[in-house]
C-alpha positions as CSV (number, residue, x, y, z in Angstrom):
1,X,0.0,0.0,0.0
2,X,3.0,2.3,0.5
3,X,3.7,2.1,-3.2
4,X,0.4,3.6,-4.3
5,X,0.8,6.3,-7.0
6,X,-1.5,9.3,-7.7
7,X,-1.3,11.4,-10.8
8,X,-2.7,14.9,-10.1
9,X,-3.1,17.3,-12.9
10,X,-2.7,21.0,-12.3
11,X,-1.1,20.2,-9.0
12,X,1.3,23.2,-8.7
13,X,-1.2,25.5,-7.1
14,X,-4.6,25.8,-5.4
15,X,-6.8,22.8,-5.1
16,X,-4.4,20.5,-7.0
17,X,-1.5,21.3,-4.6
18,X,-3.7,20.7,-1.6
19,X,-4.7,17.3,-3.0
20,X,-1.1,16.4,-3.7
21,X,0.0,17.3,-0.1
22,X,-3.0,15.5,1.4
23,X,-2.3,12.3,-0.5
24,X,1.4,12.5,0.4
25,X,0.5,12.6,4.1
26,X,-1.2,9.3,3.5
27,X,2.0,7.8,2.0
28,X,0.9,8.1,-1.6
29,X,3.6,8.8,-4.2
30,X,2.5,11.9,-6.1
31,X,3.0,13.1,-9.7
32,X,2.7,16.9,-9.6
33,X,1.7,17.8,-13.1
34,X,1.9,21.4,-14.2
35,X,1.7,23.3,-17.4
36,X,4.0,26.3,-17.1
37,X,4.7,27.4,-13.5
38,X,7.9,25.4,-12.7
39,X,8.6,27.4,-9.5
40,X,5.1,26.7,-8.1
41,X,5.6,23.0,-9.0
42,X,8.9,22.9,-7.1
43,X,7.2,24.6,-4.1
44,X,4.4,21.9,-4.2
45,X,7.1,19.2,-4.3
46,X,8.7,20.8,-1.2
47,X,5.4,20.7,0.7
48,X,4.9,17.0,-0.3
49,X,8.4,16.2,1.0
50,X,7.8,18.2,4.2
51,X,5.0,15.9,5.2
52,X,7.1,12.8,4.5
53,X,5.9,12.1,1.0
54,X,7.6,11.4,-2.3
55,X,6.8,13.0,-5.6
56,X,8.0,14.2,-8.9
57,X,7.0,17.2,-10.9
58,X,6.2,16.6,-14.6
59,X,5.6,19.5,-17.0
60,X,2.8,18.7,-19.5
61,X,-0.1,20.5,-21.1
62,X,-3.0,18.1,-20.9
63,X,-4.6,19.9,-23.8
64,X,-1.9,18.6,-26.0
65,X,-1.9,15.0,-27.2
66,X,1.8,14.5,-27.2
67,X,2.2,16.0,-23.7
68,X,-0.5,13.7,-22.4
69,X,1.3,10.6,-23.7
70,X,4.6,11.9,-22.3
71,X,3.0,12.5,-18.9
72,X,1.7,9.0,-18.6
73,X,4.9,7.5,-20.0
74,X,7.1,9.5,-17.5
75,X,4.9,8.5,-14.6
76,X,5.1,4.9,-15.4
77,X,8.9,5.1,-16.0
78,X,9.3,6.6,-12.6
79,X,6.8,4.6,-10.5
80,X,5.7,1.7,-12.7
81,X,2.0,2.2,-11.9
82,X,-0.9,4.6,-11.5
83,X,-3.5,3.8,-8.9
84,X,-5.3,7.1,-8.9
85,X,-5.9,9.8,-11.5
86,X,-7.2,13.2,-10.3
87,X,-8.3,15.3,-13.2
88,X,-7.9,18.7,-11.5
89,X,-6.3,21.0,-14.1
90,X,-8.7,23.6,-15.5
91,X,-8.8,27.2,-16.6
92,X,-11.4,29.9,-17.1
93,X,-11.5,32.1,-20.2
94,X,-8.7,34.6,-20.4
95,X,-11.3,37.3,-20.6
96,X,-14.8,37.2,-19.2
97,X,-17.1,38.5,-21.9
98,X,-20.8,38.3,-22.6
99,X,-22.0,35.1,-24.2
100,X,-22.8,36.9,-27.4
101,X,-19.2,38.0,-27.6
102,X,-17.6,34.7,-26.8
103,X,-15.0,33.7,-29.4
104,X,-14.3,30.3,-30.9
105,X,-10.7,30.6,-29.9
106,X,-11.6,31.1,-26.3
107,X,-14.1,28.2,-26.4
108,X,-11.5,25.9,-28.0
109,X,-8.8,26.7,-25.5
110,X,-11.0,26.3,-22.4
111,X,-12.7,23.1,-23.7
112,X,-9.3,21.6,-24.7
113,X,-8.0,22.0,-21.2
114,X,-11.1,21.4,-19.1
115,X,-12.8,18.6,-21.0
116,X,-10.9,17.2,-24.1
117,X,-7.7,16.9,-22.2
118,X,-9.1,15.1,-19.1
119,X,-11.2,12.8,-21.3
120,X,-8.3,11.5,-23.4
121,X,-5.9,11.5,-20.4
122,X,-8.3,9.3,-18.6
123,X,-8.5,7.0,-21.6
124,X,-4.7,6.7,-21.7
125,X,-4.5,6.1,-17.9
126,X,-7.3,3.5,-17.6
127,X,-5.8,1.5,-20.4
128,X,-2.6,1.1,-18.5
129,X,-4.5,0.5,-15.2
130,X,-6.3,-2.4,-16.9
131,X,-3.1,-3.7,-18.5
132,X,-1.2,-3.6,-15.2
133,X,-4.2,-5.1,-13.3
134,X,-4.2,-2.3,-10.7
135,X,-6.6,-3.3,-7.9
136,X,-8.9,-0.6,-6.6
137,X,-7.9,1.9,-9.2
138,X,-9.8,5.1,-9.0
139,X,-10.6,8.2,-11.2
140,X,-11.6,11.5,-9.6
141,X,-12.7,14.4,-11.7
142,X,-12.7,17.9,-10.1
143,X,-15.8,19.5,-11.5
144,X,-17.6,22.6,-10.4
145,X,-20.9,24.0,-9.4
146,X,-20.6,25.7,-12.8
147,X,-21.8,22.4,-14.3
148,X,-25.3,23.5,-13.5
149,X,-25.0,27.2,-12.6
150,X,-25.3,29.6,-15.5
151,X,-22.7,32.3,-15.7
152,X,-23.1,34.1,-19.1
153,X,-19.7,35.9,-18.9
154,X,-17.8,32.6,-18.9
155,X,-20.0,30.2,-20.9
156,X,-17.0,28.2,-22.0
157,X,-16.2,27.2,-18.5
158,X,-19.8,26.3,-17.6
159,X,-20.0,24.1,-20.8
160,X,-16.7,22.4,-20.0
161,X,-17.8,21.5,-16.5
162,X,-21.2,20.3,-17.6
163,X,-19.4,18.1,-20.0
164,X,-17.2,16.7,-17.3
165,X,-20.4,15.6,-15.5
166,X,-21.3,13.4,-18.4
167,X,-17.7,12.3,-18.8
168,X,-17.8,11.0,-15.2
169,X,-21.0,9.1,-15.9
170,X,-19.6,7.6,-19.1
171,X,-16.4,6.3,-17.6
172,X,-18.2,5.1,-14.4
173,X,-20.5,3.0,-16.7
174,X,-17.7,1.7,-18.9
175,X,-15.2,0.9,-16.2
176,X,-17.4,-0.7,-13.5
177,X,-16.8,-4.1,-15.0
178,X,-13.0,-3.4,-14.8
179,X,-13.2,-2.6,-11.0
180,X,-12.4,1.0,-11.6
181,X,-14.7,3.4,-9.7
182,X,-15.1,7.0,-11.0
183,X,-16.1,10.0,-8.9
184,X,-16.7,13.7,-9.4
185,X,-16.2,16.4,-6.8
186,X,-18.0,19.7,-7.3
187,X,-16.3,22.5,-5.4
188,X,-18.2,25.7,-4.7
189,X,-16.6,28.9,-3.6
190,X,-13.0,27.9,-2.8
191,X,-10.4,30.5,-2.0
192,X,-7.6,30.0,-4.6
193,X,-5.6,32.1,-7.1
194,X,-8.2,31.2,-9.7
195,X,-11.0,32.8,-7.7
196,X,-9.0,35.8,-6.5
197,X,-10.6,38.3,-9.0
198,X,-14.0,37.7,-7.4
199,X,-13.1,37.4,-3.7
200,X,-14.7,40.7,-2.7
201,X,-17.8,40.0,-4.8
202,X,-18.5,36.6,-3.4
203,X,-17.6,37.6,0.1
204,X,-20.5,40.0,0.1
205,X,-22.8,37.4,-1.5
206,X,-21.9,34.8,1.0
207,X,-22.5,37.2,3.8
208,X,-26.0,37.9,2.3
209,X,-26.9,34.2,2.4
210,X,-25.7,32.8,-0.9
211,X,-24.7,29.5,0.8
212,X,-26.1,27.7,3.9
213,X,-22.6,27.4,5.3
214,X,-21.7,31.0,5.3
215,X,-18.0,31.0,4.5
216,X,-15.5,30.4,1.7
217,X,-14.1,26.9,1.3
218,X,-10.4,26.1,1.5
219,X,-8.5,23.9,-1.0
220,X,-7.7,21.5,1.9
221,X,-11.4,20.7,2.3
222,X,-11.6,19.5,-1.3
223,X,-8.5,17.5,-0.7
224,X,-10.0,15.7,2.3
225,X,-12.8,14.4,0.0
226,X,-10.1,13.1,-2.4
227,X,-8.4,11.3,0.4
228,X,-11.6,9.7,1.5
229,X,-12.1,8.2,-2.0
230,X,-8.5,7.2,-2.2
231,X,-8.8,5.3,1.0
232,X,-11.7,3.4,-0.5
233,X,-14.3,4.8,1.8
234,X,-17.0,4.5,-1.0
235,X,-16.4,1.1,-2.6
236,X,-20.1,0.6,-3.6
237,X,-20.3,4.1,-5.3
238,X,-19.3,5.0,-8.8
239,X,-20.5,7.9,-11.0
240,X,-21.1,9.6,-7.8
241,X,-21.1,13.5,-7.6
242,X,-19.9,14.8,-4.2
243,X,-20.6,18.4,-3.6
244,X,-18.0,20.4,-1.6
245,X,-19.8,23.7,-1.9
246,X,-21.1,25.0,1.5
247,X,-24.5,23.6,0.6
248,X,-24.9,25.9,-2.5
249,X,-26.5,23.0,-4.5
250,X,-29.5,23.0,-2.1
251,X,-32.8,24.3,-3.5
252,X,-34.3,26.6,-0.9
253,X,-37.4,28.7,-0.5
């Protein structure tokens, strides 16, 4: 069990970094995937090692087919196995604009990173999981409340996360016979670099009752849910969506 290996995409910062560190605390070996920020990846590795874990940073853009193949190959060359894939890497549009002004280039970039990349990376990884006969292999997709919450200034992001919901269901259906369970976590308002432009806005909305639990979430709280799945706390669940959102998903009168 001490040889379990997790591949976490977008693990240099934010939620991905918290996931990598939390898994390292549980003696998982961690692949810290990052696209461009090498310094942040090195800092994430330092945090992994400070909690007694072992890891390796691998640069790869999951939107790129060749990079995805290289990421999986380097992971297997280093650790010889992948027990857990966490599809965390994601981006919002570079500019928030009205839906009627959204460009095809922005749509293509966001969908390639948030949906196409995770889809085909998962395909690559599960083929090797099956080939290597990994027991209790798991896939975790980090989705978003944007899967069902309309935000017309970033339609690309909402569409990508809605697609990830169906991606979760499809892989859960297909992989159940292989013993590979698939889960989706849907974070809400999590305090990260990615959400920093709207901290003040949502701080006021949360104070006004936007969420039943009236506070921001922290990346470590999403990471705890990942660890619970990694520890096989939900062996009879697959295709399950777990909300980590301060109760935002509740319909209220």
